[in-house]
C-alpha positions as CSV (number, residue, x, y, z in Angstrom):
1,M,108.0,-77.2,116.1
2,L,106.9,-74.8,119.4
3,S,103.5,-74.7,120.9
4,Y,102.7,-73.2,124.1
5,R,100.7,-73.7,126.8
6,K,100.0,-72.5,130.2
7,L,102.2,-73.5,132.6
8,V,101.7,-75.4,135.7
9,E,104.0,-75.5,138.9
10,A,106.3,-78.4,137.7
11,D,107.3,-75.5,135.1
12,L,108.8,-73.1,137.9
13,K,111.8,-74.7,138.4
14,E,113.2,-74.6,134.5
15,L,111.3,-70.6,134.5
16,S,112.9,-69.7,137.4
17,E,116.2,-70.7,135.2
18,L,115.5,-69.7,131.9
19,V,114.5,-66.0,133.4
20,W,117.8,-65.8,135.6
21,T,120.2,-66.6,132.7
22,V,118.0,-63.8,129.9
23,F,118.2,-61.7,132.8
24,S,121.9,-61.8,134.3
25,E,122.9,-61.3,129.9
26,F,120.4,-58.4,129.2
27,V,119.2,-56.8,132.3
28,A,121.6,-56.5,134.9
29,L,123.6,-54.3,133.7
30,Y,121.6,-51.3,134.3
31,Y,120.8,-52.8,138.4
32,S,122.7,-51.7,141.0
33,Q,123.9,-55.3,143.0
34,E,120.9,-54.6,145.3
35,G,119.0,-54.5,142.3
36,I,120.0,-58.3,141.5
37,I,119.6,-59.2,144.7
38,N,116.6,-58.4,144.6
39,Y,115.1,-60.0,141.8
40,K,117.0,-62.9,142.4
41,K,114.6,-63.7,145.6
42,F,111.7,-62.0,143.0
43,I,112.3,-64.6,141.0
44,D,113.4,-67.9,143.4
45,P,111.6,-70.9,143.1
46,E,109.4,-71.4,146.3
47,H,108.3,-67.6,146.0
48,L,107.1,-67.9,142.1
49,K,105.8,-71.7,144.0
50,D,104.0,-68.8,146.6
51,N,102.1,-67.1,143.5
52,F,101.2,-69.8,141.7
53,N,99.3,-71.1,144.3
54,S,98.1,-68.6,145.7
55,G,96.5,-68.1,142.8
56,N,98.2,-64.1,142.6
57,M,100.6,-64.5,139.2
58,E,99.2,-67.1,135.7
59,F,102.3,-68.1,133.9
60,Y,102.3,-68.7,130.4
61,G,105.0,-70.6,128.6
62,C,106.5,-71.3,125.0
63,F,107.6,-74.5,124.7
64,E,110.4,-76.6,122.0
65,E,109.9,-80.0,122.7
66,E,109.7,-80.2,126.3
67,K,112.0,-77.3,127.1
68,I,110.6,-73.6,127.7
69,V,112.0,-70.9,125.6
70,G,109.7,-68.6,126.5
71,V,107.3,-67.0,129.6
72,I,105.2,-64.6,130.8
73,A,103.8,-64.2,134.4
74,V,101.1,-61.7,134.7
75,R,99.9,-61.1,138.2
76,Q,96.1,-59.5,138.8
77,I,95.4,-60.9,135.6
78,N,96.3,-57.9,133.5
79,H,100.3,-56.2,135.2
80,I,103.4,-58.4,133.3
81,C,105.8,-59.3,135.8
82,L,107.7,-61.4,134.2
83,F,108.8,-62.0,129.9
84,F,111.8,-63.8,129.1
85,I,112.4,-64.8,125.7
86,D,115.5,-67.1,125.5
87,K,118.3,-66.2,123.9
88,N,118.5,-68.3,120.3
89,Y,115.1,-67.7,120.1
90,H,114.5,-64.0,119.9
91,G,113.2,-62.6,116.9
92,Q,111.3,-65.7,116.1
93,G,107.7,-63.9,116.9
94,I,107.6,-65.9,120.2
95,A,107.3,-62.1,123.0
96,K,104.2,-61.4,120.2
97,K,102.3,-64.6,121.1
98,L,102.7,-64.7,124.5
99,F,101.6,-61.0,124.5
100,A,98.8,-62.1,122.9
101,L,97.8,-65.4,125.0
102,V,97.6,-62.8,128.3
103,K,95.8,-60.2,126.3
104,N,93.3,-63.1,125.0
105,N,92.8,-64.2,128.8
106,I,92.1,-60.7,130.0
107,V,89.0,-60.6,126.8
108,N,87.6,-64.1,127.0
109,N,87.7,-63.1,131.1
110,N,85.7,-60.3,130.3
111,N,88.1,-58.5,132.8
112,T,86.6,-54.8,132.7
113,K,89.8,-53.6,132.8
114,K,91.6,-52.9,129.4
115,Y,94.5,-51.7,130.3
116,I,97.7,-53.9,130.3
117,T,100.7,-52.9,132.8
118,V,104.4,-53.2,133.1
119,N,106.9,-52.2,134.6
120,S,110.0,-52.9,132.6
121,S,113.3,-52.3,132.5
122,P,116.0,-50.3,130.7
123,Y,116.4,-53.4,128.5
124,A,113.0,-53.9,126.7
125,V,111.2,-50.5,127.2
126,K,111.6,-50.7,123.4
127,I,110.6,-53.9,122.6
128,Y,107.0,-52.7,125.0
129,E,106.6,-49.9,122.6
130,R,106.9,-52.7,119.2
131,L,104.2,-54.4,121.3
132,G,101.8,-50.9,122.2
133,F,103.2,-50.6,124.8
134,N,103.1,-46.5,126.1
135,A,105.7,-45.3,128.7
136,I,103.3,-43.2,131.8
137,D,106.3,-41.7,133.7
138,E,110.1,-41.9,134.0
139,E,112.3,-43.7,134.5
140,Q,112.0,-45.2,138.8
141,V,115.1,-47.0,140.9
142,K,113.1,-48.9,144.1
143,D,115.0,-51.5,145.5
144,G,118.0,-51.2,143.2
145,I,115.8,-51.8,140.0
146,R,115.6,-49.9,137.9
147,F,112.3,-50.0,135.2
148,T,109.7,-47.8,133.4
149,P,106.0,-48.0,133.6
150,M,104.2,-48.7,130.7
151,K,100.4,-49.5,129.7
152,Y,98.8,-51.2,126.8
153,I,95.3,-49.7,126.4
154,F,93.3,-52.4,124.2
């Protein structure tokens, strides 16, 4: 049985390992070596811990028993900066449920920003489109990381 909750600091190492595994299989092939190195730094548990403790990022996870099988992280309440599902759990609606947690958090906090943004990897553009996002600019490359800026409007 799957469960969903906001992550705590103790979850960040496992989160980092899940993201790295999924990133390596599905996303890294789109990035230059520079991009892969920069992304690895971004998901380093210590970097994530600094963002967690500063309140800069919030993390939500899907668990099967005690194992994290999906994760979404947001910066400044409405910018998705991590969104990964273990490949063995694709197609089970986990992404939709995690995304709903982020949307509900925005609504429940009476946030005046009625949109969510993401810089999607080439792999995930179609996934974000299925969630209701639209590209707001052309694909870009920054620090070796390829992405398409996208936006979801409530």
